[in-house]
N, C-alpha and C positions, 0 to 999 in steps of 0.2 A: 826876698819877698817884697811885696808892694809897700807903699807908704801909707800913712794914716793922716787924715786931717783932724782938726781939733775935736770933732764930735765922735771920733772913734771909728768912722766908716773907712773902709779900705779903698784905695784908688788904684786903678789899673789901666794900662793903655788899651791894647787891642785884646779881643777874645773874651773868654769867661773870667769871672772874678778870681778863680783858682784853677790850678792845673795839677798834673801828677807831680811836678817838682815841688810845688808849695805843700802838697799833701805829704810827700816824703820828708820834707823839712819839718813839717808839723810832727810827724812820727818820731823824729829824733828829738825835737824840743820837749815833747810831753812824756817821753819814755820814763823819766824818773817819777812821774806822778800818776800814770795810768797803767793798770795791769792788763795783760793780754787775756781776754775772756775766752773760755773754752767753747768748743762746738758741741751742741747737744743734738741728739737724734733719737728717734723712736721707731722701731719696726711696726709698732701698732698704729702710729699716726701715718707712717708711710703707706700702710695697707689701706687706710681710709682715703688718703690723698691720691693714691695711685701713682705716686712719684716718690723719689728719695728727697727728704727735706732735711736741711741742715740749719739749725738755729744758732744765731750769733748775737750776743748781747752788745748793745751800743750805749755807752753812757755819755750824758751831756758834758761830763768833765773833759772829754776830748776837745770839744770846741772851746769851752770856757778856759781851760788851762793853756791852750795854744794862743788864744787871744791875750790873756793876761801876761803870760811869760814872754810875749813878743814886744810888750811895751818897754820903752826905755825907762830908766829910773826916775827921771823928772816927771814924766807923765804918770807913772805908776804911783808915785808918792801922793798924788791927789785923790787916789782911790778910783773905783770903778762903779758904774751904775748900769742896771739892766731892768727890763720889764719882762715878766714871765708868769705863767700860771703855776709854775712850781719846779719842774725838773731842771731847766736851765738856771732858774733862780738859785736853787741849792748848789748847782755846780759852780756858778760864779762866786757864791759865798765861800765855798770850799777852796777854790783856786786862789781867791784873794787872801784867805787865811794862810794858805801855804806860802804865798809871797809876802805876807805880813803887811797888807794894805787894807784900807777901809772898803767895804762893799755896801752900796745902797741899792736895795732890792725893791722894785715896784711890783706889787702883787695885786691882782684883781680880787675884789671882795668875795668872789665865789670860788676861789682856789681851795682845793682839798686841804683839810687841816693838817694831815700828815706831811704835806709838802711845805707848808708854812713852818711847821716845827723843825723840819730839816734845815731850812734857811737860818732859823734862830740858833740851832745847834752849832752851825758852822760860823756863827758870829756875824751874820749879815744883819744890817739894819733894815727892818721891814717898813716900807712906806705903802700905804693902801691907795688903790685907785678904784674907779668904777670898772665894770666888767668889759666895757667896750675897748677895742684896740686904740681908738682915738684918745680915750682917757688914759690908758696905759702909756702911750707915747708922749702925750702932753705932760703927764706927771714926771716921767723920766727926764724930759727936756728941762723942766723946772728945776729938778734936782741937779742936773748938769750945770745949769746957770748959777745955782747957789753954791755949789761945792767945787766946781772945776773938774769933777770926776769924768773919766773917759767912758763912753758908752760901749758896752759889750753887747752887741745886738744878738738876740737869740737865734737868728738865722741869716739875716741879710748882710753878711760881712765875710770878707775873704778868709780871715783867720778862723772864724767859726766854721765855715764850710770846709776849709782845709783840715782842721782838727777832726771834724766829724768823718771826713773821708778816710781817716786812718783805720776805721773799723773794716773797711773794704780791703785794704792792704792785708790786714790780718786774715780776713776770711779767705781770700784767694791764696794766701800762703798755706793755710791749713787745709783747704779743700780746693785745689787748683782746677779740678774738672767741673766745677759749678758752671752751668750754662745760663741760668736765670736767677735774678735776685729780686726779691720783693721787699719793699721798704715803706714804712709809714710816711705819710706826707702831711705837712701842715704848712709852715712857712717855707719849707723847701731846703733848709740848710743841710739836713742829714742826707736826703736823697741826692742833692747836688754833689756833695762830696763823694758819695758812693758811686754815682754815675760817672763823674769825671775820672775817678780812680779806675773803676772797672773797665770803662771803654778804652782807656789808655793801655791797660794791660791786655785786654781781649776785646777788640772792636766788635766782635760778633755776639758778645754777651748781651742778654736782654735784661732791661731794668724796668720793673713794674712798680707803680705806686699803689699803696693801699689807703683808701680814704673812706671815712664814715659818710653815710648817706645824708646825715644832718649837717654836714660841713663839706659838701662836695664841690667847693670852689675850684679846685685843681682840675677835676674832670670837666667842669664847665669851661675853664680857661683853655684847656687843651682843645676842646671842641670849637671854641670861638676864635682861637688863635690870638688871644690877648688876655691880660689879667682880669679876672672877674672877682669882685669882692661882694660877698653876700651881705644883705642887711642884718642878718642874725644867723646864729648857728644853734643847733639843737642835737647834741650827741653826748653819750656817756663818756666818750673819749675826750676828756678835757684838755689833753695835751695836743690835740689836733684841730684846734679852733682858729689858728692864725691863718693869714692869707699870704700868698706868694709875694716876694719883693722883687725889685728891679734887678738884683744880682742873681737871684735864684730862678726867676722865670725863664731867662734864656736857656739855662741848662735843662730845666724841665721841658721846655718847648722842643729842644733839639735832641736830647739824649734819653728822655724817659719814653719808653716804647708804648706804654698804655697805663691807664689808671683804672684800678678795680674798685668799685664802690660797693660797700657792704653795709647792712643795717646793724643797729645796736644789738639785736637779738643774736646775730651771728657772732658779733664781738664777744658777748657774754659767754656763748657756747665755747668759743676758742679759749677764753680765759679759764673756763672750767677744765678744758682738756689740758691746758698748760699745768694747772694745779694737779690734776689727777694722774696724768700720764708722764709729762716731762718732769713733774715734781719741782716746779719753779713758780714763784709768785710774780705775776705779770699784771700790770694795770691794763685797762682797756686799750690805751694808745699803743701798748707794746704787743698786745695779742692780735691786733688787727691784721698783721701779716699772715698769720695762720688762718684767720677767718677768710682772707682773700684767696689763699691757696686752696681752701676747701670749697670755695663758692662755685655755684653753677656758672656764673659769668666767666670765671677763669676756665673752667673745664670745657666750656663751649667755644673757647677761643683757639685760634691757630697756634698761639704761643704755647698753650698747654700741651698740644700734641707734639710740638717741637722740643719741649723741655724734658730733661731726664733727671738732672740733679739741681735742686732749687735751694738757694740760700735765702733764709728769712731773717731779716734784721729785727731783733726784739728790743725795742727802745722804751724803757719805762717800767720800773718794778715797784713804784710807790703806790700801794693800794691802801686806801683809808679803811682799816678794819675796825674802827671804833664802833660803827653801827653793829657789826657782828658781835663784838665782845659784849656790848651793852645788852644785846638781845639774849646772849647766853647767860648773863647774870640776873636776868629778870625771873 
């Protein structure tokens, strides 16, 4: 695999930051720490969608554990640092705990309480930042300088991308006939790994990104042919507020066939369907793939007509139920 410079970023010569080989290496590396998630399906949802849908869970621990267990002992001893609104933060804290090293987790002040509690439960040291990406990044950089910890980037890193791509290897092993995969998109680490793995295995497979209307920078970037960063985001999907990085953008530009944008109401409806029909707890960021599959935008596209068996990556099950419980106790 590639080498790392002192700030934890991966360096690579030609081509994309990761490839099928680095993803397969990641699958071997993380096997002791990540369990193979099952495929879920529902004839009721298939009837509504008009297609066969296959749901596959993707946990941030894939990228975090690949990144942390790829470090040599000298670098690992200094600990790791990351910035995240929650899921990647908890994954880094857990992977660091498994390796027995410190984890410094920069979390924006508006992160859901349940995700912060997960970080603390896994022994991560929480450091607060303001809600902007600039504040998150500058705070993480300060922690790096003070501790010597290695940055485990939430998406813009070869090892993160490769680890996240392992979910696609599993998906296509479990359902080889899938012809289209819908993936949530934020910073692009997950969809980059999925696209690189899927296109290497089956070049004709279609990769679609699902993105909230209030954070549609990826759709705008694809349309403009360059990275677009929004002045602000506004969506219930708190895990999908990051912007593409210089390592993820080339993959998204070249290998993602289209971006489906859905509004928050559609995301909430998809969450409800996941609870009631699939019987799984899914946060907004995780339900967006189903929302995209059921959207008019998708059903009016040529890809919908060409698709038969659709894989949907479900990323994120940390729902803050505190408000619900409090309301029931009143």
